C-alpha positions, -999 to +999 in steps of 0.1 A: +000+000+000+015+033-011+007+066+005+017+099-010+009+136-012-003+143-047-005+178-063-039+188-076-029+208-106-057+229-121-050+253-150-063+288-146-095+300-162-130+287-165-135+261-193-171+253-200-169+237-235-161+200-229-172+168-211-157+159-177-131+136-192-123+160-220-114+188-198-093+173-170-074+196-147-095+226-156-120+247-137-155+240-152-176+265-133-171+296-112-189+326-098-172+359-088-137+344-090-110+359-112-077+344-124-048+367-121-012+358-129-022+322-131-040+318-097-077+320-088-089+346-063-122+361-052-130+394-069-128+426-049-158+439-031-177+472-034-192+500-013-215+528-021-196+558-036-226+581-034-250+589-005-277+602-028-293+586-059-299+595-095-332+589-114-334+562-140-311+534-153-277+546-162-267+537-198-237+561-203-209+573-181-176+593-186-151+611-165-131+643-171-112+671-154-123+708-154-098+735-161-098+743-124-090+707-115-126+698-105-134+662-111-165+654-131-185+623-140-212+625-166-241+601-163-269+595-188-300+575-177-331+566-196-347+596-178-321+623-173-285+636-179-264+643-148-230+658-139-216+643-107-190+663-088-183+669-051-205+640-041-236+655-057-256+647-088-266+678-107-295+675-131-283+690-165-310+674-186-318+696-216-351+715-216-369+705-248-399+728-247-412+758-228-442+781-230-476+789-214-508+769-212-543+782-203-564+762-178-546+730-186-555+710-154-584+687-146-587+674-111-610+647-096-624+650-061-604+629-037-577+619-063-540+629-065-541+623-103-542+654-124-549+654-161-529+679-182-542+691-216-515+702-240-520+699-277-493+677-294-473+676-261-449+648-274-442+635-239-435+600-227-440+583-193-412+592-169-405+626-183-401+655-158-423+685-164-422+719-145-451+743-138-451+777-123-476+806-119-507+784-117-539+794-099-554+770-075-577+744-091-598+718-073-584+729-040-547+723-050-520+744-066-500+727-093-465+741-090-429+727-093-416+694-108-437+664-117-431+632-135-454+621-163-474+590-151-495+582-181-500+594-217-537+593-225-532+606-261-514+632-282-531+660-263-533+648-227-512+632-200-513+627-162-492+636-133-495+630-095-499+659-071-487+656-035-522+659-021-556+649-032-580+674-049-610+685-029-633+689-059-636+680-096-626+710-116-608+724-146-585+754-145-551+767-134-552+800-153-521+810-173-494+784-164-458+785-175-443+751-183-409+736-191-405+701-204-373+681-201-362+659-230-387+630-231-376+599-212-366+569-233-375+532-227-358+516-197-362+483-216-361+473-253-397+469-264-415+463-296-419+497-312-456+491-320-480+463-311-496+452-278-475+460-248-452+485-265-438+512-244-439+516-206-469+508-185-495+535-186-484+550-219-518+545-235-554+539-228-566+505-215-578+482-242-565+502-271-548+479-296-516+489-313-507+483-349-486+451-351-450+456-360-416+440-355-399+474-350-379+476-318-376+506-295-342+499-279-335+508-243-321+543-242-283+546-243-261+577-242-228+586-259-208+610-237-177+629-248-156+654-229-147+685-249-121+704-229-139+710-196-174+707-212-195+676-218-210+667-252-239+643-249-262+624-273-289+598-266-292+572-294-313+585-323-315+619-306-298+654-310-264+664-298-262+686-266-234+704-248-231+712-211-209+743-205-189+739-173-182+776-171-219+783-168-222+762-136-240+732-124-274+749-124-272+753-161-288+727-184-272+711-214-282+729-246-287+718-282-256+721-303-263+745-331-255+733-366-250+696-356-269+667-372-306+668-362-302+633-348-276+606-346-271+571-332-239+580-314-209+603-311-172+597-305-142+621-304-111+618-326-090+632-298-057+638-315-071+660-343-102+673-323-130+663-346-164+653-331-178+623-350-215+615-354-223+580-367-257+569-380-262+606-385-290+627-400-281+638-435-303+669-435-333+651-448-334+617-431-316+597-404-291+576-423-280+546-401-248+541-421-237+577-425-206+590-406-203+628-403-177+649-386-174+686-376-148+711-386-116+708-365-121+723-331-156+735-340-185+713-332-210+738-345-197+735-381-208+703-399-212+715-435-182+706-456-164+734-476-130+743-490-122+763-459-130+737-432-123+700-424-159+689-419-170+659-440-190+627-443-188+591-455-214+564-458-202+530-448-205+501-473-215+471-452-244+466-428-278+480-420-269+504-392-238+515-372-242+499-338-212+514-320-177+529-321-145+519-302-111+536-301-081+516-311-045+525-316-045+555-340-079+546-353-116+545-345-134+512-351-170+517-364-190+485-361-223+479-378-246+450-372-226+429-398-192+444-403-163+465-390-147+496-405-115+514-394-116+552-396-083+571-394-071+607-397-053+614-430-055+652-431-068+675-459-085+674-483-104+642-472-096+645-434-104+608-427-098+575-445-119+544-442-113+507-448-134+476-442-116+453-417-141+426-411-173+410-424-197+389-404-185+404-371-212+428-360-215+444-325-243+434-301-250+468-286-238+505-286-216+500-255-205+464-262-169+474-270-139+490-253-103+498-259-076+481-238-038+485-244-044+498-279-067+470-291-105+472-294-125+443-278-162+439-284-190+414-280-212+402-309-244+383-307-226+349-308-189+356-304-163+379-289-139+399-311-106+418-309-093+444-334-056+452-337-054+459-374-079+432-384-109+419-366-103+384-352-127+361-333-115+359-297-113+323-286-136+319-257-136+290-231-171+300-218-188+307-251-216+282-247-222+293-211-226+330-221-244+328-254-265+298-244-281+318-216-284+354-227-313+378-234-304+392-267-337+411-269-320+434-243-287+435-261-287+473-261-279+471-224-247+451-229-217+472-219-180+466-218-156+478-192-120+472-182-102+467-149-066+476-158-052+466-124-061+430-132-057+431-170-094+424-175-119+433-202-154+428-188-188+425-204-220+429-185-252+414-199-287+401-191-291+363-187-320+347-206-345+350-178-336+386-169-345+420-184-318+439-164-280+433-162-273+404-138-241+387-152-206+395-163-179+376-183-143+387-180-113+381-202-077+384-188-058+397-218-024+387-204-032+352-191-058+346-219-082+332-193-120+337-188-141+341-157-178+346-150-200+359-122-229+383-115-240+415-099-264+442-111-244+469-128-258+491-156-225+509-165-188+504-155-160+529-155-124+519-147-104+539-121-109+575-131-103+611-122-127+609-093-119+575-079-088+554-076-108+522-082-134+513-108-169+527-102-202+513-115-239+522-115-267+500-103-304+500-111-310+513-076-295+547-086-263+546-066-227+547-076-205+519-063-167+518-058-154+484-068-123+466-058-129+481-024-131+457+006-143+421+003-180+424+007-210+433-015-215+466+002-228+453+036-237+419+024-216+388+017-200+386-017-209+350-026-184+330-047-178+295-059-153+275-080-156+239-092-131+218-112-137+192-138-125+156-130-089+152-119-072+118-119-060+110-084-032+088-098-026+075-132-063+071-137-062+033-136-059+027-098-085+032-072-071+056-045-083+063-010-083+100-004-074+106+033-074+144+033-069+176+014-039+198+021-050+234+012-026+260-001-036+297+000-013+326-009-038+347+011-070+339+030-094+358+052-125+346+069-144+313+067-148+292+035-161+258+025-145+230+005-161+198-009-150+170-032-169+149-057-154+114-065-162+086-088-146+053-099-158+055-136-166+084-159-202+073-162-207+071-124-228+096-106-202+115-084-203+110-047-200+143-028-180+146+004-183+177+025-186+206+026-160+211+053-152+245+069-118+260+060-099+290+072-064+303+076-059+279+105-067+248+083-036+228+075-054+195+067-090+189+057-101+153+065-124+146+036-123+108+030-134+091-002-124+063-027-123+067-065-102+072-096-112+108-102-122+137-081-134+173-086-127+201-062-154+226-050-146+257-030-172+283-020-180+311+004-211+330+015-200+349+046-190+385+051-153+395+054-139+367+033-113+367+006-087+343-008-059+338-034-054+301-040-021+282-046-017+245-056-035+221-033-024+186-026-042+154-017-032+128+008-039+095-010-034+058-005-033+034-035-059+006-032-055-013-065-075-013-097-108-026-086 
């Protein structure tokens, strides 16, 4: 009888593409565990980075410095546009319309619901409206900010007052109004047809015309311009917020810019603002790229005396998104990728097709890291470093086999430079909001997966030394901070494929596990699954508690193969794992 301590060598990265026997000595599943410099470790925790909240689901975020050194973060939600600085969210949402109404309010005795009459108002549910100067009506005075609760038709909508009316009446006198830019969809919905739009956006029982047109969840493109912020919501106008005018000033429409565009990006070296999927003066052209005159975002009409211009891309149905790369901008349609690069007068920019059949899933599904552009398609990951290449993915079936592509507009890419990671956040098949991530370590070429609800991610930035992210709850969170999920446990797990205990032919008696941690805090659990033959149902032993004091874990079992399972669901835990060993005794071949 031979007794020995046997290494349990498991290669870094999650590998979810093979059978148990076909992926020996690999990790087959994980949750909130990363692989860094070859070793698995629990991801960093997070804490709230803001004490107050913003309204809506964030779908755009950027950071920049003011000329006076002030640190800014721009945030675009499906409802509003904010500038965050000094710990405060300032509402800089553009005002889309203003004027006066006469006796616009209808109240109902005992109800807080107020109906507002305004011909061709153009509002959507969730839009903020402001009233001032109104006379009392129905025992209440309608004054201040309100959110549209329901759209009853082209000429009427409803709001909620803070107190119930004491009579049924019509009135208000001459009322001054201001309307913010209409709120966009929080979720992607069918553009027409039953159920289109948010709840309450039409009258009960009214059928819609059937259509397969989609209204995508609202996303924003945000670009710093000096100390100012240029902003565009998808298929909307371009706005600018002037920092010198102060935080009480709203963003304003950029004069002379395309009437609408799908997105904007800055060619930073030569100072051209680029609009893609831009309005051509008559119609929105989903493949048209337009750029302003150098250093002048109000001049978009080409002439012999400026550098403004335009180019229609050759492949695809619409430009989905744009990503910076080394010396270039990668414009990706739903089917192809094009490189855009500065060449100077007279054409300003050159273009070349760099990939076919490699579309982007959503407007924010790509990001630049170390000069290369990484992005997510609907069934593959891609990297661009001169040509577009499919990125080999060890968790491809896991990700694309359980994803809600109907909400693909919400997919967003981030990076965590400290750990050499590119990260994609997406909705699982059963979810309508972000609940999962998949991360790629660009140095180790390994993949990891996990989940937490983040609507946008920004790597360490001018305001924070760690990555920050937004959640559907309206808070900013600072990541890689502590080891907990704010005040809750940061749950993790990691499970290997089968590992031969010996040569694979002998049955071995496992006496104990010898854990090896490079670092460990708190209490964890470990279990093993053993079997004699590949077709056997594995027998689970454990879980057993493990901590920094654990030198030997007495999990006993007999078999030819085993898999290792480590997990944790308590607060104040973290680990970085080394190479574990097993104390085994050979028992023959039967």
